[in-house]
N, C-alpha and C positions, 0 to 999 in steps of 0.2 A: 507565748513561747517564742523565743528568739530563733529565727531560722538558722542563724549561724551556729547555734548550739546543736541543733538536730541534724544539720547538713554541713559538715566541715568541708573546707576546701580540699581539693584533690591534689595532694603533694606526692612526691616520688615514693616515700615509704608507704603511704596509703595505697597508691597505685600498684606497687609491688605486692602488697597484701591482697589486693583484689585479684591480681593475676595468680597468686598462689592458691587462693581459695577456689577460684573458678577455672583452674587449669584443665580439669577434665571436660568441662563444658566447651572450652575453647578448642581443645584437641578433638572432641567429638564433632563439632561444627566443621573444622578443617577437614577431617577425614571423610565426613559425610558428603560435603560438597565436592571434594576431590574425587572420591569414589564414584559419585553419580556422574561426574563429567567423564571419568575414565570409561565407565560402562556405556554411557551414551555414545562416546566417540568410537569405541570398539564396535558398536552395533551398526554404525552408519556404513554405507557403501563407500569403498575406497575410490578415489578419483586421482588420475595421474595427469600431470601437466608437462607438455613438451614445448620448447620455444625455438623458433627459427628467426634469424636476424637478417634484415635487409639494410643495405647502405645506399643512401641517395646521393647523387652528384648534383649539387645545387649551384655549381659555378657558372651555369648558363652559357658554356662554351658552344654548345650545339646551336643555340639561338644566334650567336654571333656568326657562326659558320654559315647558317642559313640566311644570313643577311637581315635578321630581324633586330629591332632595337631592344636593348636590354634595360629592364626597369629594376632597380635595386631598392625598392621601397619596403620589402619585407624584412622584418627583424628575424633574429635566429629563432625566437620563441614562436612567432607567427608562422615561420617556414616549417618548424616541427609540427605544428598543428595542421598545416596544409598537407604535409607528408602522411600523417596519421589518417587524416580524412580520406586521402587518396587511396590508401590501402584498404580502408573499410568499405568504400563505395564501389559501385560497379557490380558485374555479374560473376566475380571471381568465386564467390561461395557456391553459386549454382554449377559452375564448371568443375569445381572441386568435388561436389556431391556426385556429379555424373561420372567422374573418373574413379572415385572410390567405390561407388555402388553400395551394396549392402542395405538398400532401403533408406539411405541418408538423403536428406533434402537440404536445399540451400538455407532454409530457416534454421534447421538444426545445426548446420555448420556455423552460421553466424552466432547462434546462441552459445556454441562451445568455444568461440574465438575471443581473444582479448588482444587488442593492438595498442601499443604504448611506445612513446619515445624513450630512448635510452640516454638519460642525463641530458646534457646540452649538445650532444653530438648529432650527426645526421643518420644515426642508426635507429631503425624502428624494429621492435620485437613483435613477432606474431606468435602468440601463445595459444595452444589448443588444449582443452581439458576433456578427458573421456574416462570411462571406467576401465578401459584397457590401455596399458602403456604403449603398446604397438600402434593402436588406433590413434592415440594422441599425437605420436610422432608423425604418422602418415598424414593426418589432417594438417598439421603445422607445415610440413614440408611441401605437400601438394598445393596448399593455398599459396605459400610463398612462391613456389615455382610458377604457378599459373599467373600470379600477379606480375612476376618478372617477364614471363612470356607475353602477357598482354601489353605490358609497357613497351617491350621491344617491338611487337607487331605494330602498335600505334606509332612508335618512333619511325619504323620503316615506311609506313604509309605517309607519315608527315614529311620525311625527307624525299620520298618519291614524288609527292605532290609539289614540293618546292623545286625539285630538279626539273619537272615538267614545265613549271612556270618559267624557270631560267632559260630552258631550251626554247620556249616560245618567244621569249624576249630576244634571244640570239637570232632566231629565224626572222624576226621583224627588222633586223639591222641590215643596212646595205653592206656590200662587200668592203667599202672603205671604212665604214663604222666598225666592222668586225675586227679590223686590224688596228683600230684606234684604242684609246685607253678604256673607253666604255666597253668595247667588245672584249678586250683582254680580261677585264675584271669579271665579266659575266662568264668567260671561259674558265677562269680559276674557280669561281663559285660553283659552277656546274660540276667540275671535277671533284671538289670537296663533297658536294651533296651526293654524288654518285658513290663515292667511297663510303660515306655514312649510311646510305641506304643499303649497300651491300653488307656492311657490318651488322646491321639490325641491332645496334646498341641503343639502349635507352638511358634514362637518368637514374636507374636503380639496378642493383645487382644483389644476388644472394650472398650475403657475407658469411653466414654460418648456418648449416643445416641443423635441424633438430635431432637430438639423440633420444633413444628410448629411455625414459626415466626408470630408475631402479627403486624409487620409493614414492609412495603416494604423496600428493600435495595436500590432500584433505581426506579424512580428518587428521589433524595433527594431534595425535593422542598425547604425546609427552607435553607439548606446549599447552594444550587444553587442560590437562591434569594439573600442571604447575600453576597456571593462571587461576584455575578453580580453587586450588589449595590456598592461594593468596586471598581470594574472595572469601573462602571459608574462614580463614584466620581473622579477616576484618569483621565478618559476621559474628564470629565467636567473641571477639573483643567487644563489639557493640552490645551483644546480649549480656556479656559479663558485667559491663559497667551499667547497663540499664537495670539489670536485676539487682545490682548493688545499690543503685539509686532508689529502687522501689523497696528493697529490703530494709526494714527499720531496726533490725537487730544490731546491737553494738558488737563490732568485730575487733577493735583495737583498744588497748588501754588508754591511749591518748584521748580517745573519744569520751571516756569517763571524766577525765580531767576537764575537758572542754565543756561538757554538758553540766557537770556539777559545780564547776569553777572552784574545785578543791584540789589539793595536792594528791598525787598518786602514792599511797602509802606502801603498796606492795602488789606484785604480780605473781599469782599462785599458779603453778603449772598443773596441767591436767595429768593426774597420776593415780594409778590404782593403789598406791601405797596409802592414800588417805582413807581407804575403805577398811583398813585394818580395825579390829575391835580390841580396845584395851580390856584387859581382864580385871575383874573387880576383886573385892576382898583384900585389898592392900597389896595384891600382887603387881608385878611390873608389867607395864604396857609395852607393846612392840615398838621399837624405836623407828623413827622416820629415817629413810636413806638420807645421806648428807645433802644430795642435790635438792630434794624436796624440802629438807629442813631449812636450807638457806633462804628460801622465800619468806619463811616466818621469822628467821633471824633479822632479816631486813625490816619486816613489819614491826617487830618488837623494838628494834633500834630507832626507827623513825618515830614511833610513839613516845619513846623516851626523850626525844628532842623537845617535845612540848613541855617537859618538866621545867624548862628554863623559865617559863612565864607563870606556870601554875602547876599545882600538884594533881596529877591525873591518877586517881585510884579507881574510880567507878567509870569503866568504859562500856558503853552500850553498843552492841553490834547488831545491826539490823539490815534488812534488805527490802526490795520492793515486793518480792513475791517468794513463795516457797520454791525450793529447788535451786536457789542461788548459791548455796553452800556456806551460809553464815555459821551453822553449827560446826562444820568442819574447820572453818577458820578459827572459831572460838576454841575448840578443843586443841588444835595444834599450836595456836599461839600461847595458850595456857601451859602446854607442856614445854615449849621452848623457854618461856619465862621461868617456869619451875626448875628446869634443868640448870639454870644459873644461880639457884638458891633463893629466888624470890618466893614469898608466901602468896600463893595464887588461889583464888576462889572463883568457880564458875557458878553463876546463878541462872538457872533455866526459868525464865519468866514466861515462856510460851506454855500457858496452862491448857491450851486447847489441843495442840498436837505435839506433845513432848517426844523427844527422841534420844536424849543423852543417856538415859538409863539403859536402853538397848544397845546403843553404840559402845558404851563403856562397860557393859555387863554389870551394872549396879542395880540395886533394888530400886524399884520405882517409887516406893513410899516407905516411910513418911518423907515428904519433901516440902517444897515451898508452900503449897496449898495448905498442908497440915499445920505449918508454922503460922500462916496468916490467920487461920481460924482457931489457933491456940490449942490444937490437939497434940502438938509435939513441940519440943524446944528446938531451937535452931542448932544447938550443939548436937543433939541426938539425930537430927535430920541430915546433917552434913556427913558425906562419905569421902573417902580418900582413895585415890588410885596412884600407884607409883609410875613414874616415867623413867625411861632409860636415857642415857646420854645420846645426843644426836650429832655429836661432832667427833666421834671416834675416841673419846676420852675414856678413862678408867671408871670403875664403879663409884668412885667418890663424887662423880659429877651427877649422880642420880638425884632426883627431887620427887616431890609429891604434889599433886593437884587436889585441892578440896572441891567437892562438887555438891551443890544443893540442887537436886533434881526437881522437876515440876511437881511431882507427887500425883495423887489421884485427880483426874480432871474434875473441877468443881462446876456447879451449874451457873455460877456468876463470876467468871474470871475477870471481867473488867472492873467490877466493884472491889474485888480483892486487890488488884494491882493499884487501884486508886486509894486504898485504905491507908490509915495512919500506921497500921502494922507493917505495911510494905516499906514505908519510910524508915521505921525503926530497924527493919532488917538491913536496909542499905547503910544506915548509920553504923550499925554494929559491924557490918562487913568492912566498911572503910577504916574502922579503928583497928581491926584485927588482921588485915591482910594488906600486903603491898600493892596487889593488883586484883581488882574484882572485874570480871568480864560477865556482862549481862547478856545472855542469849535470848533475844526477844522474838516475838511473832513477827511476820512480815507486815510492814507498816501500811502497805496498800491493801491489805486483806482485812485486817481487824483493827479496832482502835485501841487494843490493850497496851500498845507501846507508847501511846501519846503521854500518859501520866509520868512515864519514866524519863522522858526526854530532858526535862529541866532538872530532874533529880540526879542525873549523871554528870560527870565531869567532862565527858566528851563522847561524841557519836562517830562510829566508824560504819561506813556504808559498804556492803558487799554486793557486787553485781557480777553475774556470770556472763562472760563473753559468748556471743552467739545465741543467748537466751533472752537477756534483758533487752528491752527496746529503747530507742532514743526518746520516744514520746513518754514512755513510762518513767524513764530516768528524769526527764525534765519536769514531769508532774511531781515526782518525789522530791526533787530539789526545791521546787516552789512550796510544797507542803511543809518540808522541814524548816525552810526559811520563815514561813508564816508562823510556825509554832515556836520560833526562837531557839531551835535546837543548837547546842554547841558543837557544830560539825567539825571534825578533825580532818577527814580525808576519805578516800575511796580505796577499795581493794578490788583489783581485777582478777576474777576467779575463772579458771577454765581456759587458760592460755595454752594453745595446742602446739605451737612451734617454738621450741626452746632455742633453736639455733639462730634466730633472728637477732642481729646485733642491737643492743640497747635494752634487752630485757633479761639477759642471762646473768648469773652470778659466777664470780670466780673467787671462791672463798677458800682460804687455806688456814684453818683453825689450828691452834695449838691446844691450850687449855681454855676453858670457859672463863671469861672475865668475872671479877667479883660482882655481886648483884647490884651494887650501887655505883659501879664504875661508869666512866664516860661512855656514852653510846658509840662514839667514834672509835673506841678501842675494842668494842664488842665484835666488830666485823671488819673485814678487808674487802672493800667494794671495788670491783673492776667492771663487770658487766651485769646486766640485770636479767633475771631468769625467765620462766615461761608460764605454765598454767596449772589449774586444779578444778575442783568441782564447785 
């Protein structure tokens, strides 16, 4: 089996189809993750963060006044790192804990603090986080104030020590030296140091005190919920595409074309209208609504295009398994063809599980089985059901469909289908009808259909979207190719979204065309339709 047949490339239309089918799963994942994040965030204790700002004076003017040499080796980034470390170190946390009291310790103060540089400036932020907004502001302000006070005290001691050193140097000078240049320089420096010591100014000041925060800094309920919603969306998308990858069921009509390597003859929409039962006894069947009928108009028109190369009278309709809707396709295709005036015969060759008699409210016997064992003539076994116009026309558009039901289930259905009598039935049908539709048993279930493959003029495969699998379809294609079946195309049954562009019909019929008219005049095609059983 070719991997390309079973796993088509993911294009935009296919991706949109996956999103459409898995929308509820994606929405559920997004709501689940977002809701969980919201509940978790709301259950957490609220914390508040307050920030005080310190500004450092790094121009080193004080060092110049003190008579120290100035070293400008630090870059702005390294100076910021030095300022931050300077704020973090020392016993400021212990002094803050002692002032605030309440059982706080220096370790707790350090754990609640965060010190960081503000951009590339000389401003350093001191942030404190606590469960109380007032306590957070008190910690930040007290810590910043204590740090500034500590720096000012250290600066005062620094300049006082420098002043004492200068005064000692002045005292060591002779009276003549004191009035000289050296003495005068020391006098000026002593006066500057005295002023700086009295001012108690350091290289840092409180730029902005912390205010009491009005909203918690954590948990951020709205942000957490929004972020979780995005994660849930990604999770839902991942699950959707993973499940689609693991799901082997055929979802799109194009998949059938790709797997069977055959043209798509029709897309039958999902509709309860196909469940109607035609009344027997020559009475008229309930007409299909125009929307549902257009799918079979297209199918009939495309089948007639094959008449250019060969005469297609015996059309075998089969599927991989039961429940794909081949009998529904046969019945409605026959009614559409008969409504145009064609002589149409349905032969039900599924002798094991017949269904047409009950669907069309016809007698079950005599039927094909009785004809094949010569207990009834084919003329006597054939029944007729009237069909109504499906395009809104008048009563003259009505036609009739001849039906040869399966009859009573025989003990040897395969032998009867392989018999010469069955070949005579097909020859007689081809001579007396314009179109003969053979409703067979599922090809993957029983071998009854195999003898009919080469006796028919063409084979139409019906697959139900969402039910038929890629692997089953690929095996069926290989089986039909090995048997030399004259395959015409595939019908996608059970398409559920009729609004998708590319599968809808836009049909505006007037009167039905003559039975042998050009197929291009039979329909006005604009968009392609949707789905059935």
